[in-house]
N, C-alpha and C positions, 0 to 999 in steps of 0.2 A: 728546586723541585722537591714535590711531597714523594712518598713511596709508590704511589699509584703511577705517577708521571716517570719516575726512574724505572719501573717494571716496564712501561711502554715503550720507553726508550730503548730499554735493553732488548725488548723482542725485535725492536727496528734494526738495532744493531746486529743481533743475530742473524737476521734475514738478508741485511745488505752487505755487511762487511765480511761475515762468515760464510753462509751458506751461498750468499752471491758473490763471493770473492772473485777480484780480477788479478791475472798473473802480473807479478813484477819481474823486472830484469831479465826478459827473455825466457822465463818460465811458462810452466803450463799449469793451469787449473783444471781438475777433473773432478767430477761428480760420478763416483763408482757406487751405485746403490746407496746405502746409507752415509756415505763418507765423502766429504769434499777435501781434497789433498792438492798441495802446490809442490811441484817438483822442477827444478832447475840445473842445468849443467854447471859444473865449475864451482865456485864458491859460494853460490847463492843458497837461499835458505830453501830447505825442503821439510816438509810436514804436513800434519793434519790439523785443518782449519775448523772443521765443523764437523759433528757426527749426529745420527739419529738412532741410537742403539737401545737395545734392552739386555735383560739377563739371558735370553736365548740366543742372541745375535753377538753380544760384544765379543766374546773370545775369539771366535771365528773371524771378525773384521779385524781386529787387533793383528792376530796372525797373518792375515793378508796384507796388511799394510808394511808389516815387517818384512815379508816376502818381496814385496815389491820394491821397496827402497833398497833391500839387499840386494837384488837381482840388478839393480841401477849402478851398483857399486858405491852407495853413498856411505861415507865414513861414520854419518849419525843422520837422525832425523828427530825432529820435535812433535810431539802430540800436545796441542796447546788445548789444556783441559780447563773448563770453567766450571764453578762450584754448583752450577744448576743444570749441567749436561746429565744425562742419563745412559746407562743405570747409575744409581747412587753411588755404587762400589766402583765405579770404572778406574778411579785412581789406584785401588788395590789391584784391580785386574792388570792394569799396566805396570805396576810393579812386579807382578808375579810373571809378566813376559819379558822382563829384563829391563825396562825403563827405569830411570833414576829421576826423581823429581828435583827441581831446582827451587829456589826460594820462591815462596808465593808472592803474587802482586796484586794490588787491588784495581780492580776495573773502575775507572772514574768516566765522568762526563760532565762537561760544562756547556754553559748557553754562550755561544759566541757574541750574541747581542750585548750580553752583559760583561764578559771579558774583554771584549774590544774597547770598553769604557776605562780600563785600566791605565794608570798614568805609565808613559813610554820614555821618561826623562832618562838617559843613563846615570848611573852613580857616577861621581867624579873619576876621572881618568878612565872612563870606559867608552870604546866607540864599537858599533857594531858594524861587521863586514858580512856582507851577503855572500854567500858561496856559489859560485857559477862555474868553478873548473877545478881541475886535479890540485893546483895549490891550495886552494881553498880546502879541499876535502882533507888535505895531509895536515892543515892546521886543526881539523875537528878530530883527526886521530891523535894528534898530540895532545890536544884537551883530554879525550877519552882514556888514554893512558895515564895522564896525571889524575884524572878524577876517579878512574875505576880500578887502576892498576892492572889493566890488560889490554893487550892488542887486539884489534877488531878487524881483521883482514876482510871478512865476509861483508861487515858493512861498508867498507871502504869500496870493494867491489861493487856492491848494490848501487851506492851512489854515484859511483862514477858512470854505471850503466845508466841509472835514472836521467843524471845531467846530460848524458849523451843522447839518450833515444827517447826520453820522455820528460823533458824539463818542466812541463806543466804539472807533473804529478809530486813534485817535491820542492820544499823551501827550506833551505839551510842557511844557518847564520852562524858566526863566531863572534863572540864578545873579546875585543882586543884591548889590552893595557899597553898602550904604544906598540911595540912589535911584537908582544907576547900573547898568545891566544890563552885566555883564562876560563872560557866556557864556551859551550856550543850545543846547539839542538836543532832538529829538524822538525818538518811537518810533511806529512805523507798525505795525499788526498787523490780523488779521481773526480773527472768533470762530471757535474752533476749529482755527485755523492751528499749525502746528509752529514756525514763524519768526515773529519780529518783527525788524523792520529798524530799525535805529539811523541816523540821519540828521541832518546839520547841526550835529555838534559841534565848535562853535568858540569860542576864547577870545580877548578882545582882547589884544595883545602885551602889555601892562604887568601883566596877569594870569597871564600863562603861568608854567608852572613850580611853581605851587603846589598842584596836586592837584585842582584843580577839574574837568578832563575826566575823572579818574578817579571823582570824586565823582558825575557827571552819569552815566557808564555804571553805576556802582552802584545809583543811584536808580532807573534803569529796567529793571536786571536784577530788583530786587525787585518792581516792577509786573509784570514778565513772570511771574514766579513766582507772584504771586497769581492770574494769569489762567491758570494751568497751561500756560504756553507753555515747551516745552523747550530752544529755541535763540534766539540773537540773532545776527542777521547783519549785516555791517557792508561797505560798499564803502570801504576805506580809503585815504585819502591816503598819501603818503610820510611825512609828520610823524606821521599817526596810528598807522600800522603798528606801530613799536616800543612805543608805549604798550599796546596792545591785545595784542600778543604777552606782554609783561610781566604783563597781567593774565589771560592764559590763553587767549586766541583762537588759533585754528589756522588755517593758510591753506589755502583750497580752489582757489586759482588767480587768475588776473588778469582783469579786465573793461576794456574800452576803451569810451567812448562816441564814437561815429561820428557826425557831425552833418551832415545836408544841409540847406542853406540856399537858398531860392528865389533864382534869379539876378535880379539887377536889371535894369531896363528898358534899361540901357546894355550888358547883357551881351552878348558874342559867342553 
């Protein structure tokens, strides 16, 4: 895709995935003035998905969202900022309000019709296991701990909720070396949506560089093609971006998760 095509796809992504977001895992999506936010009880994801702000409205809206999530008792929430969001200094304003930026990610998009043509033959010694139950989710969490060095209870809870209540909105897979899970990934989508999101692609260190990441992208692209979804979207890490570019993904911009955390009892 050339630049004009990428900008057009980004505008569609903003309208359908961000501004037109649908709730996940028993949560609630609300448009409150110029802000679209997602809130959910328990371990689910809370945050701001989209905003239409300017210099005159930004600070008040930031304060309003902090107050909303604080009153709900949320220990933290995320403001997902994209580099084309306005005002241009929105990141500075979020930092001034106590948000802490996490590492930036590259917003990327790929054409399903092309990606579905990638070869899907597993590397020697690897077999794919489709995740449909709690045992499969636990295998994914084992991979995430080995690949990223962190436990992810929120993702586990969200996956279990989707598989139980909305199985048509998620496709998860684990790459197995015998009985050992070595890579895992998922795709999230909505019926009739133009975009499916690729998430969680990770491989344990000793199995990297063997084509498993590519295999999992191709596997999900073929599923998306069967569902008639034209685009795959990824928030790519620095490690994933070059692989995805080689597979044909284009860059739509940069996104930074800004995290607000409830102050502790001893905070000033």
